[in-house]
C-alpha positions in Angstrom: 0.0 0.0 0.0 2.9 2.4 0.4 4.7 2.3 -3.0 3.6 4.9 -5.5 2.2 3.9 -8.9 3.1 5.0 -12.3 0.8 4.9 -15.4 -1.3 2.7 -17.6 -1.6 2.9 -21.4 -4.3 1.5 -23.7 -5.0 1.5 -27.4 -7.3 0.1 -30.1 -7.4 0.0 -33.9 -10.2 -1.3 -36.1 -10.6 -1.8 -39.8 -13.3 0.9 -40.0 -14.8 3.6 -37.8 -16.6 2.2 -34.7 -17.5 3.4 -31.3 -13.8 3.0 -30.3 -13.8 5.5 -27.5 -16.1 3.2 -25.5 -13.6 0.3 -25.9 -10.8 2.5 -24.6 -12.9 3.8 -21.7 -13.4 0.2 -20.4 -9.8 -0.6 -21.0 -8.7 2.4 -18.9 -11.2 1.4 -16.3 -9.4 -1.9 -16.0 -6.1 -0.1 -15.6 -7.3 2.4 -13.1 -5.1 0.9 -10.4 -2.1 2.1 -12.3 -2.9 5.7 -12.1 -5.6 7.7 -10.4 -4.6 11.4 -10.9 -5.7 12.0 -14.4 -6.8 10.3 -17.6 -7.4 10.9 -21.3 -8.6 9.5 -24.6 -7.7 10.6 -28.1 -9.8 9.4 -31.1 -8.8 9.4 -34.7 -11.9 9.5 -37.0 -9.8 9.4 -40.2 -9.8 13.2 -40.6 -8.9 14.7 -37.2 -8.0 13.9 -33.6 -10.6 14.5 -31.0 -9.5 14.3 -27.3 -10.7 14.7 -23.8 -8.3 14.8 -20.8 -8.7 15.9 -17.3 -7.8 15.3 -13.6 -9.7 12.6 -11.9 -10.7 8.9 -12.1 -11.9 7.4 -15.4 -15.6 7.4 -14.4 -15.3 11.0 -13.2 -13.6 12.4 -16.3 -15.7 10.4 -18.8 -19.3 10.8 -17.9 -21.9 9.6 -20.4 -22.2 13.0 -22.0 -18.5 13.4 -22.6 -18.0 9.8 -23.8 -21.0 10.0 -26.2 -19.5 13.3 -27.5 -16.4 11.6 -28.8 -16.7 10.6 -32.5 -16.6 7.1 -34.0 -13.1 6.3 -35.1 -10.7 3.7 -36.5 -8.0 4.3 -33.8 -8.0 5.5 -30.3 -5.5 5.6 -27.4 -5.8 6.3 -23.7 -3.9 6.9 -20.6 -4.3 6.8 -16.8 -1.7 8.7 -14.9 0.0 8.9 -11.6 2.6 11.6 -12.0 6.1 10.4 -11.2 7.6 13.2 -13.3 5.9 16.5 -13.3 3.2 18.1 -11.3 -0.4 17.0 -11.1 -2.1 19.5 -13.4 -4.1 19.4 -16.6 -1.1 20.3 -18.8 0.5 16.9 -17.8 -2.6 14.9 -18.7 -2.0 12.3 -21.4 -2.1 11.3 -24.2 0.1 14.1 -25.5 -0.8 15.4 -29.0 1.7 16.8 -31.5 1.1 18.5 -34.9 4.2 18.7 -37.1 5.1 19.2 -40.7 4.7 15.5 -41.6 1.5 14.8 -39.7 0.0 14.4 -36.3 0.9 12.1 -33.4 -0.6 11.2 -30.1 1.5 9.5 -27.4 0.7 7.6 -24.2 3.7 6.8 -22.1 4.3 4.5 -19.1 7.7 4.8 -17.4 10.4 7.4 -16.7 13.4 8.4 -18.8 16.5 8.2 -16.6 18.2 10.8 -18.9 15.2 13.1 -19.1 16.9 16.1 -17.5 19.9 15.9 -19.8 17.7 15.5 -22.9 15.4 18.4 -21.9 18.4 20.7 -21.3 19.8 20.0 -24.8 16.4 20.5 -26.4 15.8 23.8 -24.6 19.2 25.0 -25.7 18.1 24.5 -29.3 15.0 26.6 -28.7 12.4 24.0 -27.7 9.6 25.3 -25.6 7.9 22.9 -23.2 4.3 23.1 -22.1 4.4 20.3 -19.6 6.8 19.0 -16.9 6.4 15.5 -18.1 9.2 13.6 -19.8 6.6 12.3 -22.3 6.9 15.7 -24.0 10.6 15.1 -24.3 9.9 11.9 -26.2 7.5 13.8 -28.4 10.1 16.4 -29.3 12.8 13.9 -30.1 10.4 11.8 -32.2 9.1 14.8 -34.1 12.7 16.0 -34.8 13.6 12.5 -36.1 10.5 12.3 -38.2 11.5 15.3 -40.3 14.5 13.4 -41.6 12.9 9.9 -41.8 11.0 8.0 -44.4 8.4 6.7 -41.9 7.2 7.1 -38.4 8.6 3.7 -37.5 12.1 4.7 -38.7 11.8 7.9 -36.7 10.9 5.9 -33.6 13.8 3.6 -34.1 16.2 6.6 -34.4 14.7 8.2 -31.3 15.3 5.1 -29.3 19.1 5.6 -29.7 19.0 8.5 -27.3 16.2 7.5 -24.9 17.4 5.9 -21.7 15.3 4.3 -18.9 11.7 3.1 -19.0 9.2 3.7 -21.7 6.3 1.6 -22.9 4.6 3.7 -25.5 1.4 3.6 -27.5 1.5 6.0 -30.4 -1.3 7.0 -32.9 -0.8 8.6 -36.2 -3.4 9.3 -38.9 -3.3 5.7 -40.1 -1.3 3.6 -37.6 -1.2 2.5 -33.9 2.4 1.8 -32.8 3.7 0.0 -29.7 7.2 0.6 -28.4 8.9 -1.0 -25.4 12.3 0.1 -24.2 15.3 -2.3 -24.7 15.3 -3.3 -21.0 11.5 -3.9 -20.9 11.2 -2.2 -17.6 7.4 -1.7 -18.0 4.9 -4.2 -19.4 3.1 -3.9 -22.7 1.0 -6.5 -24.6 -1.6 -6.8 -27.3 -4.5 -9.0 -28.3 -7.5 -9.1 -30.7 -11.3 -9.1 -30.2 -13.6 -11.6 -32.0 -14.6 -8.8 -34.5 -11.0 -8.0 -35.5 -10.2 -5.0 -33.3 -6.5 -5.1 -32.2 -6.1 -4.0 -28.6 -2.9 -2.9 -26.8 -2.5 -2.4 -23.0 -0.1 -2.2 -20.1 -1.6 -5.4 -18.7 -3.4 -8.5 -20.1 -6.2 -8.0 -17.6 -7.3 -4.9 -19.6 -7.4 -7.0 -22.8 -9.8 -9.5 -21.1 -11.9 -6.6 -19.8 -12.8 -5.6 -23.4 -13.2 -9.1 -24.7 -9.8 -9.4 -26.5 -7.8 -12.6 -26.7 -4.2 -12.1 -25.6 -1.8 -12.6 -28.5 1.6 -11.8 -26.9 3.8 -9.4 -25.0 5.8 -6.7 -26.8 9.4 -7.8 -26.6 11.9 -5.4 -25.0 13.2 -3.1 -27.7 10.5 -4.1 -30.1 8.4 -1.7 -32.3 5.1 -3.2 -33.3 3.1 -1.4 -36.1 -0.7 -1.9 -36.7 -2.5 -0.4 -39.7 -5.8 -2.1 -39.1 -5.0 -5.0 -41.4 -1.4 -6.0 -40.9 1.1 -6.2 -38.0 4.7 -5.3 -38.6 7.4 -6.0 -36.0 10.7 -4.2 -36.0 13.4 -5.8 -33.8 16.6 -3.8 -34.5 16.7 -2.7 -30.8 15.8 -6.1 -29.4 18.5 -7.9 -27.4 20.5 -4.7 -27.0 20.2 -4.8 -23.3 19.5 -7.5 -20.6 15.8 -7.8 -19.8 14.9 -6.0 -16.6 11.2 -6.0 -16.0 10.4 -4.1 -12.8 10.0 -6.7 -10.0 7.4 -4.5 -8.3 5.0 -5.3 -11.2 4.7 -8.7 -9.7 4.9 -7.6 -6.0 2.4 -4.7 -6.2 1.7 -2.7 -9.4 -0.1 -5.2 -11.6 -3.6 -6.7 -11.1 -3.4 -10.3 -9.9 -5.3 -11.5 -12.9 -2.7 -10.2 -15.3 0.0 -12.3 -16.9 3.2 -10.4 -17.6 5.9 -11.8 -19.9 4.4 -15.2 -19.4 4.3 -15.1 -15.6 1.0 -15.0 -13.6 1.0 -12.1 -11.2 -1.3 -14.1 -8.8 1.1 -17.1 -8.9 4.1 -15.0 -8.2 2.4 -13.4 -5.2 1.2 -16.8 -4.0 4.8 -18.1 -4.3 6.0 -15.1 -2.2 3.7 -16.2 0.6 5.0 -19.7 0.5 8.5 -18.5 0.6 7.8 -16.2 3.6 6.1 -19.1 5.5 9.2 -21.3 5.0 11.9 -18.6 5.7 10.1 -16.6 8.3 7.4 -18.8 10.0 5.2 -17.5 12.8 3.3 -19.1 15.6 -0.2 -17.7 14.9 -3.9 -18.4 14.7 -4.8 -16.7 11.4 -3.2 -15.2 8.3 -4.7 -12.1 6.8 -3.6 -9.9 3.9 -3.7 -6.2 3.4 -6.0 -5.5 0.4 -5.4 -5.8 -2.5 -1.9 -6.9 -3.3 -1.3 -8.6 0.1 -4.2 -11.0 -0.3 -2.6 -13.5 -2.8 0.6 -13.6 -0.7 -1.4 -14.2 2.5 -3.1 -17.2 0.7 0.3 -18.6 -0.1 1.5 -18.1 3.4 -1.5 -19.9 4.7 -1.2 -22.7 2.2 2.5 -23.4 3.2 2.2 -22.8 6.9 -1.2 -24.5 7.4 -2.4 -21.6 9.4 -6.0 -20.7 8.5 -6.5 -17.8 6.1 -9.1 -15.3 7.2 -10.5 -11.9 6.1 -9.3 -9.4 8.6 -9.3 -6.1 6.8 -12.0 -4.7 4.5 -11.2 -2.0 1.9 -13.6 0.7 1.0 -13.8 0.2 -2.8 -14.5 3.8 -3.5 -11.3 5.1 -2.0 -8.2 5.3 -4.2 -4.8 4.1 -3.2 -3.2 6.0 -0.3 -0.4 7.5 -2.3 -2.9 9.7 -4.1 -2.7 12.3 -1.3 0.4 14.5 -1.7 0.9 15.2 2.0 1.7 12.8 4.8 -1.2 14.1 7.0 -3.6 13.6 4.1 -2.3 10.1 3.5 -3.0 9.3 7.2 -6.6 10.6 6.8 -7.1 8.4 3.8 -5.9 5.3 5.7 -8.5 5.9 8.4 -11.4 5.7 6.0 -9.8 3.2 3.5 -9.5 0.2 5.7 -11.5 -1.3 8.6 -10.9 -4.4 10.7 -13.3 -7.3 11.2 -13.3 -7.5 15.0 -14.9 -10.9 15.3 -12.1 -12.5 13.2 -9.3 -10.6 14.9 -10.2 -10.4 18.6 -7.9 -12.5 20.8 -6.1 -13.9 17.8 -2.4 -14.1 17.0 -2.3 -12.6 13.5 0.1 -12.9 10.6 -0.4 -9.7 8.7 0.9 -9.8 5.1 1.6 -6.7 3.0 3.6 -6.0 -0.2 6.1 -3.4 1.1 7.1 -0.9 3.8 8.3 2.4 2.4 7.8 5.2 5.0 6.2 3.0 7.7 3.3 5.3 8.3 0.7 3.2 6.6 2.0 0.0 8.2 1.8 1.6 11.6 -1.7 2.6 11.1 -2.8 -0.8 10.0 -1.2 -2.5 13.0 -3.0 0.0 15.2 -6.3 -0.9 13.5 -5.7 -4.5 14.4 -4.7 -3.7 17.9 -7.9 -1.7 18.4 -9.9 -4.7 17.0 -8.4 -6.9 19.8 -5.5 -8.7 18.0 -3.4 -10.5 20.7 -0.2 -10.5 18.6 0.7 -9.1 15.1 3.4 -10.7 13.1 4.0 -8.7 9.9 5.4 -10.3 6.8 6.4 -8.4 3.7 6.4 -9.9 0.2 9.4 -7.8 -1.0 12.9 -7.3 0.3 13.5 -4.0 2.2 13.2 -0.9 -0.1 16.7 0.7 0.2 17.3 2.7 -2.9 15.5 5.2 -5.2 13.8 4.1 -8.4 14.4 6.1 -11.6 12.2 4.0 -13.9 8.6 4.9 -13.0 7.9 4.9 -9.3 7.8 8.1 -7.2 10.7 7.3 -4.8 13.6 9.5 -6.1 15.7 9.6 -2.9 16.5 7.6 0.2 15.2 10.4 2.5 11.8 8.8 3.3 12.8 5.2 3.1 12.4 3.8 6.6 14.7 0.7 5.9 17.6 3.1 5.1 17.5 4.6 8.6 16.4 1.7 10.8 17.0 -1.9 11.4 14.3 -4.5 11.1 14.0 -4.6 14.9 13.6 -0.8 15.0 11.0 -0.8 12.3 9.1 -3.5 14.2 9.0 -1.2 17.2 8.1 1.9 15.1 5.1 0.2 13.5 4.0 -1.5 16.7 4.2 -5.1 15.5 5.4 -8.1 17.5 7.6 -9.3 14.7 8.5 -8.2 11.2 10.3 -10.1 8.4 10.8 -9.4 4.7 11.0 -11.7 1.6 14.7 -12.6 1.4 16.4 -10.9 -1.5 17.9 -14.2 -2.7 14.4 -15.6 -3.1 13.2 -13.0 -5.6 14.2 -15.3 -8.5 12.2 -18.2 -7.0 9.2 -15.9 -6.6 9.2 -14.5 -10.1 10.4 -17.7 -11.8 13.4 -16.2 -13.6 16.2 -13.6 -13.1 15.1 -11.2 -15.9 14.0 -8.4 -13.5 15.2 -5.1 -12.1 15.9 -5.2 -8.4 17.7 -1.8 -8.1 15.3 -0.6 -5.4 16.5 -3.5 -3.2 20.2 -3.8 -4.1 21.2 -0.6 -5.8 22.3 -2.4 -8.9 21.0 0.0 -11.6 20.8 -1.2 -15.2 21.4 2.4 -16.5 23.5 5.3 -15.4 22.2 7.0 -12.2 20.8 10.4 -13.3 22.5 13.5 -11.7 19.2 15.4 -11.7 16.6 13.3 -9.8 14.1 16.0 -9.1 10.6 15.0 -10.2 9.5 18.5 -11.0 12.4 20.0 -12.9 10.6 23.2 -13.8 10.1 24.2 -10.2 13.7 23.3 -9.5 14.9 25.5 -12.4 12.8 28.5 -11.1 14.3 28.1 -7.6 17.9 27.9 -9.1 17.4 31.1 -11.1 16.5 33.4 -8.2 19.1 35.9 -9.4 18.0 35.8 -13.0 15.2 37.7 -14.6 12.4 35.3 -15.5 9.6 36.7 -17.7 
């Protein structure tokens, strides 16, 4: 519950104009867990792009009047956002749209560029003017520049990838094509499928394909460019196998829906396996096992299965409250925890409880949950975490850009146990990540500091604010 989310992307392309915005709406609804600050849809009707973007949840931004006002189209893409780079305002809503000499492009982006600050500086020095603080606009600038000297948009994308570093899973829309792009490391997931009536669907997670009735075809390979024109699929692989595959391990631990399958691995099974590992490596003498909704539930089932301690429902989540990281301030985050979760007293009272959650970042939320269980009458609380201790910043799409607020950087496990008020605390052993996921093709930099790319010198999430503060002595118009 403590890690911050990134974004979700979704796209659809048909052979002819249909009510395509409706498909994208339901796709974004299925990806709402990946971003709850803003959302947007852009529809291509064959003549022009029509878009609607705003702050809020999908069902808030796209009421029936707005949705019905979007035209029928052959292609549409959408985006749900949690801003890891750039402030939460309307300017940063995606998809981003660009008009240039050779046409029109809309871009939806999941991930963070680790060299965003360097690229933006170089673009600004050539006269580029930015309207957002999102690094997606940097991608748009570079892509547009390359398109002017390229024979096709696919070639321009391939050339742009030579200077982009870090995480980017993209869905792009032109006047005639939908194009998928995944960075050479494959930090963030991206897949596609097809509906029974021939509409190709692309999404961050396979669960979103299922939500709109599409059959999963395959994941986009790291470094691959996949081009759809409504009839054909063209794959460009010149950037494949350039880098070792490094899918973010937190996709399996926390980010993705449990009913998704990412790069051939079931998210549910990975979390269930984490619970089994925890029960073997860090057993507890307890009466019941409960999970923190939602990502802790599958792990709690695995712990119960391996330990033979009965699984029970101990915490109920208010389905109408977003994830706690939505609130920008710590006090607001605490207020949300109070109304987001409640304990079932009759299942908890007098019991020794194994409490399973996905992570501890600051410790604030964990402490509040432990307190809830104490107030419900729990006799003992043994907390088990389905990830190793979070010790290092992430530069690839989560909102932890420094070690300042990471509790594991400042305190031992025993000290954290006391801080959150538990009777015991243990994490998934780092050496068991491979067993949990089922391979070693993942990024674990937030745990071990072994970054696949260069560590960026500028790690500020809102560069524009930083620049203003740095230029106090300058005249700024």
